[in-house]
N, C-alpha and C positions, 0 to 999 in steps of 0.2 A: 185681572181681567180688564180689558179696555173700557168696559161699560161705565166704570166709575168716572173715567176721564170724559166720556161722552156726556154723562150727566152734568159734571162740573163745567163743561164747556157749553152747556145749554142745549145739547142735541138729545133732548129727552125722548122724542118720538122714535128715532132710530134705536135708542137704547131699550125702549119698551119692547120693540119688535125682536131685537136680538135676545133679550132676556126671555121672552116667551118661547123662542126656539130652544134655548138651552133648557128651560124648565120642562118643556115637553119631553125632552130626553130623560130628565130626572123622573118624571111621572111614569114613563114607560118601564124603567128599570129599577126605580127606587134610589138610584144614584146616577151621577154622570161619569161615564168611563173616560179614561185618558184620551181615547181616540174614537171618533164616531164617523162612519162613512156616510156622507150625505147622499151619494148616488144610490146606495143600496138600503139606506136607513137601517144599518146594522152596526154593531160594535166592531171596531177595527181590530183585526187579529194582532195579538201582541200588545194591545193597549186596552185590556179589558178591566183594569183595576180602577178603584177609587180610593186614593190614599187620604181621605178625609179633608180634601182641599177646601179652602174658604171662598173661592172666587164667586160662586153663585150666590151664597148668602150675603157676601159683601155687596154685590150688585143689587140684591133685593133690598138691603138696608138703604143704599143711596137712592134707589128709585122711590122707596116709601118716603124718604126724607124730602125728595123733590116734588112728589105728587100727592102725598097723604092718601093714596089710594089703598083701601083696606084689603084689596086682593093680595097685596104683598105680605100682609100678615098671614093669609092663608098659605102662601108659598112658604113662609118661615115655619108655620105649623107643620106642613108636609115634610119639610127637610128635617125638622126636629123629630118627627115621628119615625122617619126612615132610620135616622141615627139611633134612636132608642130601640127600635124593633130589630134591626139587622146588624148594627155595628157595635152595640154595647156588649161588653164582656166583663168578667169578674173584676178585673183590675183597671178598667178604663174603657176605651173605645178602640176597636180594631180596624186596621187597614182592610179594605174589601178587595180581595184578589181577583174576583170575577163578579161584575155587576149583574150578570144573569143568574148565577147560582147563589150569590151572596156568601160565597165562601170567605171565611175570615183568615187573615194572616196575623200572627202573634206579635204585632208591633203597632205603635201609635206615634205618628210624627209630632214633633213639638209644635208645629204651626196649628195643630188642631185646637189646642188650648189657647195659644197666643192670638189666633185669628178667627177660626171658624166659630168657636164658642163665644168669643168676644162680640162678633158681629151679630150673632143670634141674640145675645143680651142687649146690645145697642138697639136692635130692631124692636124688640118687645118693650124695652124701657122707653123708647121714643113714643110708642103707641099709647102708653099710659099718660103721657103728657110731657110738656117741656121743662118740668121742674126737676131737672137733673144737672149734674155738673158739666156735661158736654154741651147741652143746649143753653143752659142759663147760669153757668158758673161765672167765676170772676174773670176768666179769660176765654177768648176764642181758642180753638184747637186746630192744629194742622195734623192730618192723618198721614203717617208714612205709608209706603207701599206694603209694609209688613204689619199694618194694623196698629202701630204705636201712636198714641195721642201725645202730641208735642204742644205744650201751652205756648201761645203766641204772646209771651210776656215782654214788656219793654226791656227787662234785664238781659235777655239773650243777645241784645245788640252791644252790651257793654263788655268789650273784649277784656280789658285789663282788670275788671272786677270779677269776672265769672269764668275765665279760661285759665286753669291752673297749668296747662301743658306748656306755657311759655316759660315756666321756671320761676325761681324766687327772686332773681335779680333784675329781671327786665325782659324785654323782647326786642326783636329787630324792627326797625321802622320801615323797612323795605328798601332803604337806600344804603344799607350796610351798617348804619350806626345803631347803637344800642340806646334804648329809652328806659330810664330807671322808673320802676313802679314806686308809688308812695307807700309808706308803711301801712296806712289804713285803707289802701286800695281805692281811694275816693277820687283820684285824679283820672281824667279821661283825655287821652291824647288824640287830637283831631287828625294829625298826620297819618296815624296808623289805621284809623277806623272809619274815616269819612266815606271811602269807596265801599267798604263792606257794609256800612250802615245804609247807604243808598240802595245797594243791591238787596239787602234783607228787607228793607222797608218796601221795596217794590213787590217782593214775594208776599209779604204779609198783607199788603194792600190788596193784591190780587186774590189771595186766599180768603180774606175776610168777606169779599163780595160773593163768594160761593157758600161759605159756612155761615148760615144765618139761623 
């Protein structure tokens, strides 16, 4: 969902309004359908399902992180209650085939555990306080679009020390020549990595300004 990017870009007020609109649909049905007709305020035909998507709870987490407004904990509670009440089944949580009838389909997408549940945990863990690895650990973290936490460690810029896909003997310098790696992988070749270092440093500098 683009709300995360709005929040990270500092457009918090538009993100708050958009989130409120999406959550109003959740409150109406208990879930958000794949398609909603704004003109008629009804579920779009052929798009009545909710496959346990993470986008709304992800946006809730980022807005709580940005505002510390406790209404977003109420949103998280309501989302969790809907999942527990209507989506839970004996072996996990079921895809909802129709948000109006809450009919269940017998499958669970992998992103439910990888993202939806993860963002619920992050939301409530943040509410307890900053004493957790994401907020106050040894590194800052970059969130991928799939909800993976990537530590922004200095080591990820050291290509010859940490990238095994270049092989055992060396790697290309970019001009067609081969550069031999040292036995202990301690050497760092500036010809190969200076541009990638600068690019990555820019990304990490930008990200650190958002993840506080």
